[in-house]
C-alpha positions in Angstrom: 67.3 126.3 90.2 68.3 123.7 87.5 71.9 125.1 87.4 72.3 124.9 91.2 71.2 121.3 91.1 73.3 120.2 88.2 76.6 121.3 89.6 76.5 119.3 92.9 75.5 116.1 91.1 78.9 115.2 89.9 80.8 116.4 92.9 78.4 114.7 95.3 78.6 111.3 93.7 82.3 111.5 93.2 82.9 112.7 96.7 80.7 110.0 98.1 82.6 107.3 96.4 86.0 108.7 97.3 84.9 108.9 100.9 84.9 105.1 101.0 82.0 102.8 100.2 79.8 101.5 102.9 78.1 98.2 102.0 74.6 99.0 101.0 73.4 95.6 102.3 74.2 96.8 105.8 72.0 99.9 105.7 68.7 99.7 107.5 65.8 101.4 105.7 63.9 103.7 108.1 60.5 102.8 106.7 59.0 99.4 105.8 57.6 100.9 102.5 61.1 101.6 101.2 61.9 99.1 98.4 63.8 96.2 100.0 66.7 96.2 97.5 67.0 99.9 96.8 70.3 100.4 98.7 71.8 97.5 96.8 70.9 99.2 93.5 72.6 102.5 94.4 75.9 101.6 92.7 78.1 104.0 90.7 80.9 102.7 88.6 80.7 99.3 90.2 80.9 100.7 93.8 78.1 100.9 96.4 77.3 104.4 97.4 78.0 105.1 101.1 74.4 105.2 102.3 73.6 105.9 105.9 69.8 105.7 105.7 66.9 105.6 103.2 63.4 106.9 104.0 60.3 107.7 102.1 60.0 111.3 100.9 56.8 113.3 100.9 56.6 112.7 97.1 55.1 109.3 96.2 57.7 107.1 94.5 60.6 109.2 95.5 63.0 108.1 98.3 65.3 110.2 100.4 68.9 108.8 100.5 71.1 110.1 103.2 74.8 109.5 102.6 77.5 109.0 105.2 79.0 112.3 104.0 76.0 114.2 105.4 74.6 114.9 101.9 71.2 113.9 100.7 69.9 112.8 97.3 66.6 111.4 96.1 66.0 108.2 94.1 63.1 106.4 92.5 62.4 102.9 93.8 64.8 101.2 91.3 67.7 103.4 92.0 67.8 104.3 88.3 66.9 108.0 88.5 68.7 110.2 91.0 67.9 113.8 91.9 70.4 116.0 93.8 69.2 119.1 95.5 66.9 120.3 98.3 63.2 119.3 98.5 60.9 122.1 99.3 57.2 122.2 100.4 55.1 125.1 99.3 52.9 126.0 102.3 50.5 128.7 101.1 53.3 130.5 99.2 55.9 129.9 102.0 58.8 127.7 100.8 59.9 125.2 103.5 63.2 123.5 102.9 62.5 119.9 104.0 65.9 118.6 103.2 67.6 121.3 105.3 65.2 120.7 108.2 66.2 117.0 108.2 69.9 117.8 108.1 69.6 120.3 110.9 68.1 117.8 113.2 70.8 115.3 112.2 73.5 117.8 113.2 71.8 118.5 116.5 71.6 114.7 117.3 75.2 114.2 116.4 76.5 117.0 118.5 74.5 115.9 121.5 76.8 112.8 121.5 80.0 115.0 121.9 80.7 115.6 125.6 82.0 118.9 126.8 85.2 117.3 128.0 86.0 116.5 124.4 85.7 120.1 123.3 87.3 123.5 124.1 84.6 125.6 125.8 84.5 129.4 126.3 81.6 130.1 128.6 80.0 133.4 129.6 80.6 134.6 133.1 76.8 135.0 133.6 73.8 133.4 132.1 74.2 131.1 129.0 71.6 132.3 126.5 72.8 130.2 123.6 75.4 127.6 122.7 77.1 127.4 119.4 79.4 124.6 118.2 82.3 125.7 116.0 84.5 123.4 114.0 87.9 125.2 113.9 91.5 125.0 112.7 94.1 127.1 114.5 95.9 127.7 111.2 92.8 129.2 109.6 92.9 133.1 109.3 89.2 133.5 109.7 89.1 131.1 112.6 91.6 133.4 114.3 89.5 136.4 113.4 86.4 134.7 114.9 88.3 133.8 118.0 89.2 137.5 118.6 85.5 138.1 119.1 84.7 135.2 121.4 85.0 137.5 124.5 82.3 139.8 123.0 80.1 136.8 122.2 80.5 135.7 125.8 79.3 139.1 126.9 76.1 138.5 125.0 75.6 135.2 126.8 76.8 133.0 124.0 78.8 129.9 124.8 81.3 128.8 122.2 82.1 125.1 122.0 85.1 124.3 119.8 85.5 121.1 117.9 88.5 120.2 115.8 88.5 120.2 112.0 92.1 120.2 110.6 91.6 121.5 107.0 94.7 119.8 105.6 93.7 116.4 107.1 95.2 114.4 109.9 98.7 114.5 108.5 98.9 118.3 108.3 100.4 120.8 110.8 97.0 122.0 111.7 96.1 118.5 113.1 99.3 118.4 115.1 98.7 121.9 116.5 95.1 121.0 117.4 96.5 118.0 119.2 98.8 120.2 121.3 95.8 122.3 122.2 93.8 119.2 123.3 96.8 117.8 125.1 97.4 121.0 127.1 96.5 121.3 130.8 94.6 124.5 130.0 92.9 124.0 126.6 91.2 127.4 126.4 94.5 129.2 127.1 96.3 127.0 124.6 93.6 127.6 122.0 93.9 131.3 122.4 97.7 131.2 122.1 97.5 129.1 119.0 95.0 131.4 117.4 97.4 134.3 118.1 100.1 132.5 116.1 102.2 131.6 119.2 104.0 128.3 119.1 102.7 125.8 121.7 105.0 123.7 123.8 104.2 120.2 125.0 103.2 117.0 123.4 100.8 116.3 120.5 100.7 112.6 121.1 98.2 112.2 123.9 94.8 110.6 123.3 92.7 113.2 121.6 89.3 113.3 119.8 90.8 115.3 116.8 90.4 112.5 114.3 86.9 111.5 115.4 85.8 115.2 115.3 87.3 115.6 111.9 85.3 112.6 110.7 82.2 114.1 112.4 82.6 117.3 110.6 82.9 115.5 107.2 79.8 113.6 108.1 78.0 116.9 108.4 79.4 117.9 105.0 81.7 120.6 106.4 84.3 121.6 103.9 86.1 124.5 105.6 86.5 126.5 108.8 85.2 128.1 110.7 81.9 126.2 110.5 79.3 127.3 113.0 76.4 125.1 114.1 73.6 127.1 115.7 71.4 125.5 118.5 68.8 124.6 115.9 71.3 122.7 113.8 71.6 125.4 111.1 75.2 125.5 109.7 76.9 128.8 108.9 80.0 128.3 106.9 82.7 130.9 107.4 83.3 133.9 109.7 80.2 135.8 110.9 80.5 139.2 112.7 79.3 139.4 116.3 76.3 141.6 115.6 75.0 139.4 112.8 75.5 136.3 114.8 73.7 137.8 117.8 70.7 138.6 115.5 70.8 135.0 114.0 70.4 133.7 117.5 67.5 135.9 118.3 69.3 137.7 121.1 69.1 141.4 121.7 72.1 143.2 120.4 
């Protein structure tokens, strides 16, 4: 476990600062018992860390620091000692990942704020048994492979709700193509054509949620596509075959 915690430390802190500092003074602590000046002390190389919230952790003297990037670390009350990694609770030999539980709920809350009209939805013809949110990029090979199986997922009663995540950023071709999809009169048809490698006609300059969804994905610590968010907020990075996904959702195969 020590090796898995050591590696993310440098990348998490570096990535957090590169993402743009949020003034620590503007962060509201979620618990009155959190040291008043803790967020102000979370400074690396002279820059305030981009903190979203600070809460007490189940361990006395240790505080959960949630970053704008969607990542979590833990600090003592003075901000001098930092611990990067997941916090587990041992319940009679059953290990419960408390950090992941909190992150899952945060993802669920964020996605509730995204209306269907801002997404590209593929619904089953019959009963909807589960809804998965998928951050996608039309230029991503595994996104295309996943999309080929969307009709089969629909047959199982699984609704697929696509959100945009241009891997190369907002200046890349992926962002422009995603914009053409969202600007189309028929988004689902345009998404399928784009995933088939067909060139889309029409404008890419209408008002779209591409940039805000890209930022939302980064807030959830998404780093690549496809990124699947299950109904309980669990994130599955990468392509998942239909049978396995059906089982993950607790649906009969």
